[in-house]
C-alpha positions in Angstrom: 49.5 187.8 54.1 47.0 189.4 51.8 47.8 188.9 48.1 45.8 189.0 44.9 44.7 185.4 45.3 43.1 185.8 48.7 41.8 189.4 48.6 39.2 191.1 46.4 36.0 189.4 45.2 35.5 185.9 46.5 35.8 183.2 43.9 32.6 182.2 42.2 30.8 185.5 42.9 28.5 186.6 40.0 28.7 190.2 39.1 26.1 192.4 37.5 27.4 195.2 35.3 26.6 198.8 36.5 27.6 202.3 35.7 28.4 204.9 38.4 26.3 204.5 41.6 25.1 207.1 44.1 24.8 205.6 47.6 22.5 208.1 49.2 20.3 205.9 51.4 21.4 205.1 55.0 22.3 201.5 55.4 22.4 200.8 51.6 24.2 197.6 50.6 26.0 197.4 47.2 26.9 193.8 46.5 27.8 191.6 43.6 28.3 194.3 41.0 31.0 195.3 38.4 30.9 199.1 38.4 32.5 201.0 35.6 32.7 204.5 37.0 32.5 205.8 40.6 30.5 205.0 43.7 29.7 208.2 45.5 28.8 207.7 49.2 26.7 210.4 50.8 24.8 208.4 53.4 26.0 206.7 56.6 26.3 203.0 57.3 26.6 202.0 53.6 28.2 198.7 52.7 30.1 198.0 49.5 31.0 194.3 49.2 32.0 191.5 46.9 32.2 193.8 43.9 34.6 195.1 41.2 35.0 198.8 40.7 36.8 199.9 37.6 37.3 203.7 37.8 39.5 204.1 34.7 39.2 207.7 33.5 37.5 208.8 36.8 38.9 210.8 39.7 37.9 208.2 42.3 36.6 204.7 42.6 34.8 205.3 45.9 34.3 208.9 46.9 33.1 209.4 50.5 31.4 212.7 51.2 32.0 214.8 54.3 30.2 213.7 57.5 29.5 210.1 56.3 30.0 207.6 59.1 30.2 203.8 59.3 31.1 202.9 55.7 32.1 199.3 55.2 34.2 198.3 52.2 34.7 194.5 52.2 36.2 192.1 49.6 36.2 194.3 46.5 38.7 194.6 43.7 39.2 198.4 43.1 41.3 199.2 40.1 42.0 201.1 36.9 43.6 199.9 33.7 45.7 202.9 32.9 46.4 204.5 36.2 44.2 206.8 38.4 44.2 209.2 41.3 42.2 207.7 44.2 40.9 204.2 44.9 39.0 205.0 48.2 38.8 208.7 49.1 37.5 208.8 52.6 39.4 211.9 53.8 36.2 213.4 55.4 34.5 210.2 56.5 34.4 208.8 60.1 34.7 205.2 61.1 35.3 203.5 57.8 36.1 199.8 57.9 38.0 198.5 54.9 38.9 194.8 54.9 40.0 192.2 52.3 40.1 194.5 49.3 42.6 194.4 46.4 43.5 197.9 45.1 45.8 198.4 42.2 47.0 200.9 39.6 46.4 204.0 41.6 48.4 207.0 42.6 46.7 206.9 46.1 44.9 203.6 46.7 43.4 204.9 50.0 43.1 208.3 51.7 41.5 207.8 55.0 40.1 209.8 57.9 39.0 209.7 61.6 38.6 206.4 63.4 39.2 204.3 60.3 40.1 200.6 60.6 42.1 199.4 57.5 42.6 195.6 57.8 43.9 192.8 55.6 43.9 194.7 52.3 46.4 194.2 49.4 47.8 197.2 47.5 50.1 196.9 44.5 51.0 198.3 41.1 51.3 201.9 42.1 50.4 204.0 39.0 49.4 207.6 38.8 47.1 209.0 36.1 49.0 210.3 33.1 50.8 213.5 34.1 50.7 213.0 37.9 53.5 211.8 40.2 52.8 211.8 43.9 52.0 208.3 45.0 51.3 207.0 48.6 49.8 203.5 49.3 47.7 204.5 52.3 47.5 208.2 53.3 46.4 208.8 56.9 45.4 212.4 56.1 42.7 213.3 58.7 41.5 212.4 62.2 42.6 210.3 65.2 42.2 206.7 66.6 43.2 205.0 63.3 44.1 201.3 62.9 46.2 200.0 60.1 46.4 196.2 60.7 47.6 193.3 58.6 47.8 195.0 55.2 50.2 194.2 52.4 51.3 197.4 50.7 53.6 196.7 47.8 54.4 200.2 46.8 56.1 199.6 43.5 55.3 200.4 39.9 53.3 197.9 37.8 56.5 196.4 36.4 57.7 195.7 40.0 60.4 198.4 40.1 60.7 201.2 42.5 60.0 204.6 41.0 60.5 208.2 42.2 56.8 208.9 41.9 56.1 206.6 44.9 56.6 208.6 48.0 55.7 205.9 50.5 53.7 202.8 51.3 52.3 204.4 54.4 52.1 208.2 55.2 50.8 210.1 58.2 50.0 213.8 58.5 46.7 215.6 58.7 46.1 218.0 55.9 43.6 220.2 57.9 46.1 221.9 60.2 44.9 220.0 63.3 46.8 217.7 65.6 46.6 214.0 65.1 47.0 211.2 67.6 46.5 207.5 68.3 47.6 205.8 65.1 48.3 202.0 65.4 50.4 200.5 62.6 50.5 196.8 63.4 51.4 193.6 61.6 51.7 194.9 58.1 53.9 194.0 55.2 55.3 197.1 53.5 57.8 198.0 50.8 58.9 200.5 48.2 58.7 204.3 48.0 61.2 207.0 48.6 60.7 206.2 52.3 58.6 203.1 52.8 57.0 204.6 56.0 56.7 208.3 56.4 55.6 209.7 59.8 55.1 213.4 59.1 53.7 216.2 61.1 50.3 217.8 60.1 49.7 220.8 57.9 51.5 221.9 54.7 54.7 222.7 56.7 54.4 219.4 58.7 54.8 221.5 61.9 51.6 220.5 63.8 51.8 217.6 66.2 51.2 214.0 65.3 51.6 211.9 68.4 51.1 208.4 69.8 52.0 206.6 66.6 52.6 202.9 67.4 54.6 200.9 64.9 54.8 197.2 65.9 55.2 193.8 64.4 55.6 195.0 60.8 57.7 193.5 58.1 59.5 195.4 55.4 59.8 193.6 52.1 63.3 192.2 51.2 66.4 193.2 53.2 68.2 196.5 53.8 70.4 195.8 50.8 67.5 195.0 48.4 64.6 197.0 49.7 64.0 199.2 46.7 63.3 202.3 48.7 65.4 205.3 47.6 66.2 207.1 50.8 65.4 204.6 53.5 62.8 202.3 55.1 61.4 205.0 57.5 61.4 208.8 57.9 60.1 210.5 61.1 59.7 214.3 61.2 60.6 214.9 64.9 61.2 213.3 68.2 58.2 212.3 70.3 55.9 211.2 67.4 56.5 207.5 67.9 55.2 206.2 71.2 56.0 202.5 70.5 58.5 200.8 68.1 58.6 197.1 68.7 59.4 193.9 66.6 59.8 195.6 63.2 61.9 193.6 60.9 63.1 193.0 57.3 61.1 190.1 55.8 64.0 188.7 53.8 66.4 187.9 56.6 64.5 188.8 59.8 67.0 191.5 60.8 65.5 194.1 63.1 64.8 197.8 62.1 65.9 200.1 64.8 63.6 203.0 65.8 64.4 205.9 63.4 65.8 209.2 64.5 64.3 212.5 63.2 
């Protein structure tokens, strides 16, 4: 299970202090830095690795511009000290791979797009910027063929309590009024939120199809009696959205979660 001690920057890594960075060269590698500000990615096949990014007072830590493909975000600590809006904003990117990162103190730690693979990351201490209140651990806001594998999303406030600002640990639903399909949510640990997992339709009215969502081998923190979600562990907008629901359980006692009804 990813936790603070085994995710983020590998122990012993030396970091050079930097301000905001513009990654505008295809194939650019950003490694071993402690950024205070934002990394703006406007070129494809950029790698951000083994670094700390403190975006306190900024809108994003990593801002991925439209049309960027092949971004790799590996073994970074991405954080604020007072709360912030976005950790990784890759809504318009294609094929991002994010692995082994520790993201904390954000309203939205990750907002991801088409063909993203999000694997073995740890998210905790959900904290919006002052005046905001609309938190989701990982937002699957755009595109198809998305993999959410082996992440630990602890969608609670910094003090460990559930708060009404946290909508969900995981949220589907394209915001560009286009159908969405092939989303694999497999072997994650998730907890907190009004609903811990929200499988919504696309568009502002949630009335555009999201299909072939596979939810398998996931563990919800605690038990049904102690989960901390306000309304329930899962919400699904309509029938036919989930194509597979297998081996999903409460971590605390191993009790199964039945496939939710709309």
